[in-house]
KOLLUM-637381 format. One line per 8 residues: number of its first residue (from 1); their letters; for each residue x, y, z of N, C-alpha, C, CB. Coordinates in Angstrom, 2 decimals, decimal comma, always signed. Glycine has a CB too. Layout:
# KOLLUM-637381
NUM = A = X Y Z X Y Z X Y Z X Y Z  ...
# end
This chain:
# KOLLUM-637381
1 = MTPATPVA = -234,04 +194,18 -30,03 -232,93 +193,79 -29,78 -233,01 +194,73 -27,92 -231,68 +194,29 -31,22  -232,40 +193,52 -27,08 -232,82 +194,02 -25,73 -231,49 +193,99 -24,87 -234,06 +193,07 -25,04  -231,34 +195,48 -24,40 -229,83 +195,39 -23,93 -229,21 +194,53 -22,59 -229,47 +196,82 -23,66  -228,47 +194,15 -22,89 -227,61 +193,12 -22,23 -227,41 +193,07 -20,68 -226,33 +193,27 -22,80  -227,57 +192,83 -19,92 -228,06 +193,15 -18,13 -226,44 +192,67 -18,20 -229,72 +191,92 -16,92  -225,91 +193,66 -17,20 -224,69 +193,51 -16,12 -224,45 +191,85 -15,73 -225,12 +194,44 -14,57  -223,39 +191,30 -15,94 -223,10 +190,26 -15,16 -222,56 +190,46 -13,76 -222,27 +189,55 -15,84  -222,95 +189,77 -12,68 -222,23 +190,64 -11,24 -221,13 +189,50 -10,97 -223,51 +190,95 -9,54
9 = RRELEPTH = -220,16 +190,45 -10,74 -218,74 +189,90 -10,88 -218,52 +189,80 -9,18 -217,50 +191,07 -11,87  -218,42 +188,86 -8,91 -217,63 +187,74 -7,72 -217,02 +187,77 -7,18 -217,15 +186,91 -7,74  -216,59 +188,12 -5,66 -215,12 +188,29 -5,08 -214,78 +186,92 -5,03 -214,93 +189,05 -3,58  -213,30 +186,18 -5,43 -213,08 +185,19 -4,90 -212,39 +185,28 -3,79 -212,67 +184,51 -5,60  -212,66 +184,28 -2,82 -212,04 +184,42 -1,62 -210,23 +183,61 -1,98 -213,20 +183,55 -0,29  -209,41 +183,96 -1,30 -208,12 +183,38 -1,55 -208,05 +182,04 -0,56 -206,90 +184,54 -1,24  -207,45 +181,44 -1,69 -207,30 +179,52 -1,02 -205,49 +179,37 -1,64 -208,94 +177,74 -2,33  -205,43 +178,30 -0,92 -204,15 +177,41 -1,26 -204,42 +176,14 -0,97 -202,87 +177,76 -0,52
17 = PCIRCGRE = -203,18 +175,38 -1,89 -203,30 +173,46 -1,80 -203,37 +173,09 -0,18 -201,54 +172,45 -2,56  -204,00 +171,50 +0,15 -204,33 +171,28 +1,32 -203,12 +170,89 +1,58 -205,40 +170,51 +1,61  -202,62 +171,01 +2,79 -201,20 +170,67 +3,31 -200,76 +169,52 +3,70 -200,90 +171,30 +4,27  -201,93 +168,75 +3,37 -201,52 +166,78 +3,55 -201,43 +166,33 +1,89 -203,29 +165,50 +4,56  -202,32 +166,47 +1,13 -202,38 +166,19 -0,25 -202,00 +166,93 -1,07 -203,35 +165,97 -0,63  -202,13 +168,13 -0,75 -202,08 +169,14 -2,33 -202,92 +169,91 -3,39 -201,67 +168,49 -3,17  -203,93 +169,10 -3,12 -205,54 +169,58 -3,31 -205,43 +170,89 -3,54 -206,58 +169,37 -2,02  -206,08 +171,97 -5,04 -206,70 +172,94 -4,98 -207,24 +173,17 -4,00 -207,30 +173,04 -5,70
25 = GVPADAGL = -207,66 +174,50 -3,87 -208,83 +175,29 -3,31 -209,25 +175,11 -1,72 -210,07 +174,89 -4,17  -208,72 +175,24 -0,96 -208,83 +174,75 +0,26 -208,62 +176,84 +0,76 -207,38 +173,15 +0,74  -209,98 +176,79 +1,83 -210,09 +178,34 +2,19 -209,02 +178,96 +3,22 -211,53 +178,60 +2,84  -208,56 +180,06 +2,83 -207,84 +180,69 +3,61 -207,53 +179,81 +4,91 -208,49 +181,93 +3,84  -208,81 +180,16 +5,43 -208,59 +180,07 +7,18 -208,44 +178,33 +7,12 -210,31 +180,79 +8,41  -208,56 +177,65 +6,67 -208,19 +175,97 +6,95 -206,74 +175,48 +6,13 -209,65 +174,85 +6,25  -206,53 +174,53 +6,78 -205,26 +174,20 +6,37 -205,48 +172,61 +5,68 -204,16 +174,32 +7,73  -206,59 +171,84 +5,72 -206,96 +170,67 +5,06 -208,09 +170,97 +4,59 -207,00 +169,50 +5,77
33 = CELCNPLE = -208,16 +169,99 +3,21 -209,49 +169,87 +2,38 -210,58 +168,95 +3,09 -209,17 +169,22 +0,88  -211,76 +168,93 +2,52 -212,78 +168,25 +2,98 -212,64 +167,18 +2,82 -213,79 +168,50 +2,63  -211,65 +166,41 +1,55 -211,48 +164,71 +1,68 -210,26 +164,29 +2,72 -211,03 +163,98 +0,03  -208,88 +165,39 +2,89 -208,91 +165,47 +4,06 -208,84 +165,43 +5,47 -209,06 +165,46 +3,96  -209,80 +165,90 +5,52 -210,70 +166,31 +6,98 -212,27 +166,32 +6,83 -210,33 +167,94 +7,52  -212,41 +165,03 +6,64 -213,99 +164,79 +6,24 -214,95 +165,57 +7,34 -214,39 +162,99 +6,28  -214,61 +165,12 +8,65 -215,28 +165,36 +10,04 -215,14 +166,77 +10,34 -214,62 +164,50 +11,24  -214,32 +167,66 +9,64 -214,24 +168,72 +10,16 -213,72 +169,53 +11,40 -214,99 +168,79 +10,07
41 = LSQPSATQ = -212,73 +168,60 +11,41 -212,09 +168,81 +13,36 -211,49 +169,71 +12,99 -210,99 +167,61 +14,41  -210,88 +170,58 +14,27 -210,51 +171,70 +14,14 -208,99 +171,21 +13,75 -210,84 +172,63 +15,38  -208,44 +172,38 +12,67 -207,33 +171,76 +12,17 -205,58 +172,71 +13,02 -207,61 +171,95 +10,17  -204,90 +172,12 +12,11 -203,81 +172,63 +12,65 -203,34 +174,05 +12,56 -202,98 +171,94 +12,25  -203,09 +174,71 +13,11 -202,77 +176,15 +12,87 -201,36 +176,52 +11,97 -202,64 +176,79 +14,33  -201,42 +177,54 +11,59 -199,66 +177,32 +10,80 -198,92 +177,29 +11,59 -198,94 +178,37 +9,85  -198,84 +177,78 +12,96 -197,50 +177,86 +14,24 -197,38 +176,46 +14,37 -197,85 +178,68 +15,99  -198,17 +175,43 +14,51 -198,19 +174,11 +14,63 -197,32 +173,39 +13,26 -199,79 +173,70 +14,77
49 = MHGIAAVG = -198,11 +173,58 +12,47 -197,29 +173,46 +11,25 -195,83 +174,03 +10,89 -198,04 +173,96 +10,38  -195,78 +174,82 +11,32 -194,02 +175,17 +10,81 -193,28 +175,15 +12,36 -193,73 +177,20 +9,85  -193,71 +174,36 +13,79 -192,95 +173,71 +14,36 -192,58 +172,46 +13,92 -193,31 +173,70 +15,35  -193,98 +172,00 +13,63 -193,57 +170,52 +12,95 -192,26 +170,27 +11,99 -194,77 +170,10 +12,03  -192,08 +171,68 +11,02 -191,04 +171,32 +10,09 -189,81 +171,67 +11,10 -191,09 +172,21 +8,55  -190,34 +172,94 +11,54 -188,47 +173,29 +12,36 -188,38 +171,93 +13,39 -188,32 +175,30 +13,78  -188,77 +171,26 +13,97 -188,13 +170,13 +14,66 -187,90 +169,30 +13,45 -189,02 +169,40 +15,87  -188,40 +168,99 +12,64 -188,04 +167,82 +11,86 -186,51 +168,67 +11,30 -189,43 +167,26 +10,49
57 = ILAFVVLL = -186,54 +169,64 +10,31 -184,72 +170,31 +10,44 -184,17 +170,09 +11,38 -184,36 +171,76 +10,45  -184,46 +170,16 +12,66 -183,67 +170,67 +14,23 -183,22 +169,32 +13,91 -184,61 +171,13 +16,05  -183,82 +168,06 +14,02 -184,01 +166,23 +14,33 -182,74 +166,12 +13,14 -186,11 +165,16 +13,78  -183,08 +166,72 +11,61 -181,91 +165,94 +10,82 -180,45 +166,60 +10,83 -182,34 +165,82 +9,25  -180,73 +167,97 +11,21 -179,49 +168,62 +11,44 -178,58 +167,39 +12,40 -179,81 +170,21 +12,29  -179,39 +167,27 +13,56 -178,31 +166,62 +14,74 -178,08 +164,90 +13,85 -179,34 +166,47 +16,89  -178,88 +164,46 +12,92 -178,76 +163,45 +12,55 -177,07 +163,26 +11,61 -180,12 +163,28 +11,87  -177,07 +164,57 +10,86 -176,08 +164,56 +9,71 -174,75 +164,61 +10,92 -176,26 +166,11 +8,37
65 = AIVARVAL = -174,81 +165,50 +12,35 -173,62 +165,59 +13,27 -173,48 +164,12 +13,80 -173,83 +166,72 +14,52  -174,20 +163,49 +13,53 -173,96 +162,66 +14,31 -173,43 +161,56 +13,43 -175,03 +162,42 +15,12  -173,81 +161,48 +12,56 -172,91 +161,00 +11,08 -171,97 +161,08 +10,50 -173,14 +161,17 +10,26  -171,47 +162,43 +10,85 -170,72 +163,01 +10,60 -169,56 +162,35 +11,72 -171,20 +164,36 +10,52  -169,96 +162,53 +12,94 -168,40 +162,19 +14,25 -168,48 +161,05 +13,77 -168,43 +162,23 +16,30  -169,27 +160,13 +13,63 -169,20 +158,73 +13,48 -167,89 +158,63 +12,07 -171,02 +158,05 +13,09  -167,90 +159,26 +11,12 -167,23 +158,91 +9,93 -166,08 +159,98 +10,45 -168,12 +159,12 +8,32  -166,22 +160,64 +10,78 -164,53 +161,15 +11,12 -163,96 +161,00 +12,19 -164,21 +162,45 +11,05
73 = AGTGPFTG = -164,30 +159,80 +12,68 -163,77 +159,00 +14,09 -162,41 +158,56 +13,68 -164,74 +157,53 +14,61  -161,31 +158,71 +14,21 -159,93 +158,03 +14,13 -159,56 +158,76 +12,63 -159,98 +156,06 +14,16  -159,88 +159,84 +12,33 -158,53 +160,36 +11,53 -158,04 +161,52 +12,17 -158,76 +160,76 +9,97  -156,68 +161,45 +12,17 -155,85 +162,28 +12,96 -155,30 +161,68 +14,33 -156,61 +163,50 +13,23  -154,99 +163,08 +14,73 -154,15 +164,05 +14,24 -153,19 +163,97 +13,01 -153,49 +164,32 +15,21  -153,15 +164,81 +12,22 -151,85 +165,19 +11,18 -150,47 +166,10 +11,37 -152,46 +165,91 +10,09  -149,48 +165,89 +11,11 -148,46 +166,08 +11,20 -147,94 +166,67 +9,69 -147,97 +164,95 +11,78  -147,33 +167,63 +9,36 -146,82 +168,17 +7,99 -145,63 +168,87 +8,57 -147,91 +169,22 +7,07
81 = EVANVVPA = -144,65 +168,83 +7,32 -143,56 +169,42 +7,20 -143,27 +169,93 +6,12 -142,78 +168,82 +7,49  -142,34 +170,95 +5,59 -142,00 +170,87 +4,14 -140,54 +170,25 +4,08 -142,07 +172,38 +3,39  -140,53 +169,28 +2,82 -139,31 +168,30 +3,13 -138,10 +169,21 +1,86 -139,84 +166,12 +2,64  -138,55 +170,16 +1,28 -138,10 +170,39 +0,00 -138,52 +171,72 -0,46 -138,54 +169,36 -0,88  -138,05 +172,26 -1,34 -138,52 +174,11 -1,80 -137,55 +174,10 -3,06 -137,94 +175,78 -0,34  -138,06 +173,96 -4,22 -137,20 +174,48 -5,60 -137,77 +175,17 -6,53 -136,68 +173,48 -6,40  -137,64 +175,95 -7,32 -138,10 +176,48 -8,25 -138,60 +175,74 -9,29 -137,36 +177,19 -8,58  -139,92 +175,95 -10,23 -140,47 +174,63 -10,65 -141,37 +176,20 -12,05 -141,75 +173,26 -8,94
89 = GAGLSITL = -140,71 +176,14 -13,18 -141,45 +177,12 -13,95 -142,07 +178,39 -13,63 -142,29 +176,56 -14,36  -143,16 +178,57 -13,35 -143,97 +179,83 -12,63 -144,28 +180,22 -11,24 -145,12 +179,81 -13,02  -143,69 +179,22 -10,63 -143,59 +178,94 -8,92 -142,65 +177,92 -8,50 -144,99 +178,44 -8,28  -142,79 +177,42 -7,22 -142,42 +176,56 -6,52 -142,56 +174,99 -6,45 -142,73 +176,99 -5,75  -141,70 +174,40 -6,35 -142,16 +172,82 -6,27 -141,87 +172,40 -5,16 -141,58 +171,85 -7,21  -143,42 +172,30 -3,72 -142,93 +171,92 -2,78 -143,04 +170,04 -2,35 -143,54 +172,90 -1,93  -141,99 +169,90 -1,69 -142,48 +168,45 -1,63 -142,85 +168,31 -0,05 -141,24 +167,26 -2,19  -144,06 +168,23 +0,48 -144,58 +168,05 +1,93 -144,74 +166,52 +2,25 -146,05 +168,81 +2,14
97 = SVANEGSN = -144,35 +166,29 +3,43 -144,26 +164,82 +4,25 -145,64 +165,00 +5,10 -142,66 +164,58 +5,43  -146,45 +164,02 +5,41 -147,56 +163,92 +6,12 -147,58 +162,62 +6,74 -148,68 +164,17 +5,36  -147,77 +163,07 +8,04 -148,46 +161,63 +8,97 -149,46 +162,12 +9,16 -147,88 +161,01 +10,42  -150,40 +160,80 +9,17 -151,38 +160,28 +9,78 -151,43 +159,45 +10,89 -151,88 +159,82 +9,08  -151,59 +159,82 +12,62 -151,22 +159,14 +13,30 -152,68 +159,10 +14,16 -149,88 +159,53 +13,80  -153,68 +158,90 +13,51 -154,92 +158,35 +13,82 -154,87 +156,62 +13,33 -156,13 +159,31 +13,00  -156,62 +156,39 +13,56 -156,39 +154,97 +13,62 -157,03 +154,64 +12,34 -156,98 +154,18 +14,93  -157,40 +155,65 +11,50 -158,39 +155,15 +10,02 -157,41 +155,81 +8,78 -160,42 +156,06 +9,95
105 = ASATTCRV = -157,40 +155,53 +7,83 -156,60 +156,22 +6,66 -157,80 +157,58 +6,06 -156,18 +154,79 +5,20  -157,26 +158,22 +6,05 -158,14 +159,72 +5,47 -157,06 +160,91 +4,94 -159,16 +160,55 +6,98  -157,59 +161,64 +4,08 -156,93 +162,63 +3,55 -157,20 +164,19 +4,42 -157,39 +162,60 +2,02  -156,00 +165,14 +3,96 -156,31 +166,20 +4,88 -156,19 +167,39 +3,60 -155,13 +166,31 +6,38  -156,05 +168,86 +4,84 -155,98 +170,09 +4,64 -154,58 +170,61 +4,70 -156,80 +170,67 +5,47  -153,76 +170,94 +4,09 -152,14 +171,31 +4,89 -152,34 +173,12 +4,21 -150,12 +169,99 +3,96  -151,79 +173,82 +5,04 -151,95 +175,37 +5,04 -150,40 +175,27 +4,65 -152,53 +176,34 +6,64  -149,72 +175,78 +3,46 -148,37 +176,25 +3,68 -147,96 +177,51 +3,45 -147,61 +175,61 +3,07
113 = REPNPPIG = -147,41 +178,07 +4,23 -146,80 +179,70 +4,77 -145,69 +179,76 +4,98 -147,23 +180,32 +5,99  -144,70 +181,26 +5,27 -144,18 +181,43 +5,67 -143,78 +181,25 +7,11 -144,28 +181,98 +5,21  -142,90 +180,87 +7,56 -142,85 +180,77 +9,20 -143,48 +181,72 +10,09 -141,52 +180,84 +9,66  -143,11 +183,05 +9,89 -143,75 +184,42 +10,75 -144,00 +185,26 +9,56 -142,62 +185,31 +11,98  -145,20 +184,68 +9,60 -145,98 +185,71 +8,05 -146,29 +187,16 +8,86 -148,05 +184,86 +7,20  -146,02 +187,91 +7,71 -146,63 +189,42 +8,16 -148,35 +189,26 +7,54 -145,54 +191,03 +7,19  -148,75 +189,76 +8,24 -150,06 +190,33 +7,87 -150,55 +190,34 +6,61 -150,11 +191,50 +8,18  -150,93 +189,70 +5,66 -151,40 +189,82 +4,47 -150,30 +188,78 +3,22 -151,45 +191,54 +4,27
121 = SPVAVVQT = -149,53 +187,95 +4,22 -148,93 +187,32 +3,04 -149,45 +185,69 +2,96 -147,21 +187,46 +3,18  -149,08 +185,41 +1,69 -150,19 +184,40 +0,80 -149,43 +182,88 +1,87 -149,82 +184,35 -1,72  -150,89 +182,69 +1,56 -151,19 +180,86 +2,17 -151,64 +180,05 +1,28 -152,36 +180,57 +3,32  -150,84 +178,94 +0,92 -151,31 +177,92 -0,02 -152,01 +176,95 +0,45 -150,38 +177,36 -0,66  -153,27 +176,37 +0,44 -154,14 +175,36 +0,86 -154,10 +174,43 -0,12 -155,45 +175,78 +1,12  -153,52 +173,39 +0,21 -153,34 +171,55 -0,31 -153,85 +170,63 +0,18 -152,16 +170,91 -0,22  -154,87 +170,05 -0,83 -155,18 +168,65 -0,04 -154,47 +167,58 -0,43 -156,55 +168,17 -0,15  -154,13 +167,03 +0,49 -153,19 +165,59 +0,47 -153,82 +164,48 -0,32 -152,97 +164,94 +2,01
129 = PRIPAGDR = -153,64 +163,60 -1,00 -153,96 +162,34 -1,26 -153,95 +161,55 +0,13 -153,01 +161,80 -2,33  -154,84 +160,29 +0,12 -155,27 +159,09 +1,41 -154,05 +159,11 +1,87 -155,84 +157,37 +1,05  -154,29 +159,66 +3,27 -152,52 +158,52 +4,08 -153,19 +157,85 +4,84 -150,96 +159,34 +5,26  -152,85 +156,35 +5,07 -153,08 +155,28 +5,54 -152,77 +155,85 +7,00 -152,31 +154,09 +4,90  -153,83 +154,86 +7,98 -153,51 +154,99 +9,28 -152,31 +154,77 +10,00 -154,20 +154,40 +9,75  -151,45 +155,61 +10,38 -150,33 +155,50 +11,47 -148,81 +155,41 +10,17 -150,66 +153,67 +12,76  -149,40 +155,91 +9,19 -148,47 +156,03 +7,81 -148,02 +157,60 +7,74 -149,44 +155,57 +6,23  -146,93 +157,54 +6,91 -146,27 +159,31 +6,60 -146,10 +159,17 +4,89 -144,20 +159,77 +7,58
137 = IAFTIIVS = -146,60 +159,40 +4,46 -146,69 +159,94 +2,80 -145,63 +161,66 +2,32 -148,82 +160,37 +2,55  -145,31 +161,33 +1,48 -144,26 +162,44 +0,82 -145,21 +162,70 -0,65 -142,31 +161,67 +0,48  -145,32 +164,30 -0,60 -145,79 +164,52 -2,33 -145,34 +165,75 -2,51 -147,51 +164,48 -2,82  -145,16 +165,76 -3,87 -145,24 +167,08 -4,35 -145,90 +167,90 -5,50 -144,27 +167,25 -4,47  -146,06 +168,86 -4,86 -146,71 +170,09 -5,53 -146,27 +171,46 -6,01 -147,51 +170,41 -4,82  -147,01 +172,05 -7,09 -146,28 +172,88 -7,39 -147,20 +174,37 -7,35 -145,64 +172,40 -8,66  -146,97 +175,37 -6,67 -147,51 +176,14 -5,97 -147,19 +177,76 -6,45 -147,12 +175,73 -4,64  -148,05 +178,71 -7,02 -147,06 +179,77 -7,72 -147,38 +180,98 -6,74 -147,42 +180,15 -9,54
145 = DFGTVPLT = -148,27 +180,67 -5,53 -148,38 +182,13 -4,11 -147,42 +182,46 -4,08 -148,71 +181,99 -2,47  -145,91 +182,43 -3,67 -144,79 +182,67 -3,38 -143,96 +182,97 -4,19 -144,45 +181,99 -2,86  -144,10 +183,19 -5,81 -143,28 +183,10 -6,26 -142,38 +182,38 -7,05 -143,15 +183,30 -5,80  -141,03 +182,65 -7,84 -140,04 +181,74 -8,21 -139,00 +181,58 -7,29 -139,52 +182,08 -9,38  -138,47 +182,45 -5,92 -137,32 +182,34 -5,53 -138,04 +180,98 -4,23 -136,51 +184,03 -5,06  -137,10 +179,94 -4,04 -136,99 +179,08 -3,09 -136,63 +180,06 -1,93 -136,00 +177,94 -3,42  -137,91 +179,60 -0,94 -137,56 +180,44 +0,91 -138,05 +179,49 +1,03 -138,18 +181,98 +1,84  -137,92 +179,73 +2,83 -138,17 +178,84 +3,94 -139,89 +178,57 +4,22 -137,40 +179,55 +5,27
153 = LVAQCGSE = -140,32 +177,50 +4,05 -142,32 +177,30 +4,22 -142,28 +176,20 +5,54 -143,43 +176,24 +2,31  -143,50 +176,26 +5,86 -143,90 +175,41 +6,81 -145,38 +175,11 +6,52 -143,64 +175,97 +8,18  -145,77 +173,72 +6,99 -147,15 +172,89 +6,75 -147,63 +173,09 +7,72 -147,23 +171,46 +6,48  -149,12 +173,48 +8,11 -150,05 +173,36 +8,88 -150,51 +172,08 +8,14 -150,95 +174,59 +9,06  -151,10 +171,28 +9,16 -152,03 +169,86 +8,16 -152,81 +169,53 +9,37 -150,95 +168,12 +7,39  -154,27 +169,42 +8,60 -155,22 +169,13 +9,78 -155,66 +170,42 +10,30 -154,54 +168,28 +10,97  -156,04 +170,12 +11,67 -156,43 +170,80 +12,65 -155,36 +171,54 +13,77 -157,25 +169,93 +13,19  -154,06 +171,29 +13,63 -152,99 +171,58 +14,46 -152,84 +172,86 +14,48 -151,85 +170,99 +14,16
# end
């Protein structure tokens, strides 16, 4: 029997997928595979590829801002007031009256708190039902943030 000859180990170079088609085995110093770049033209650098991605993300954020602006145009301003506060079980039953002075129907959030609250005092954040444009609605919620003893509360709705 002859002694086994050792097999020479070969170092594999690092590879990654093609940035265009995803094919595996593209050398680390190239961005595109042979099929996507058959003429071996100069390939985009990593900085160029990241720059393209960053511009795309920035353009998408700007597009979202424009869509949000159009979607929210004509909503509010909203004015809210606390109409009634009575004890209810483990909290207070609060009736809010909220007006939508805008030209589109919308819902908003109201922050219910004491008139001149000390730092750290509770604030209840409430989502209103949909309010038609130029209309006022009244609705009742039960809040446990202020205890069970009725007290004077105010409401700030929308961005007022």
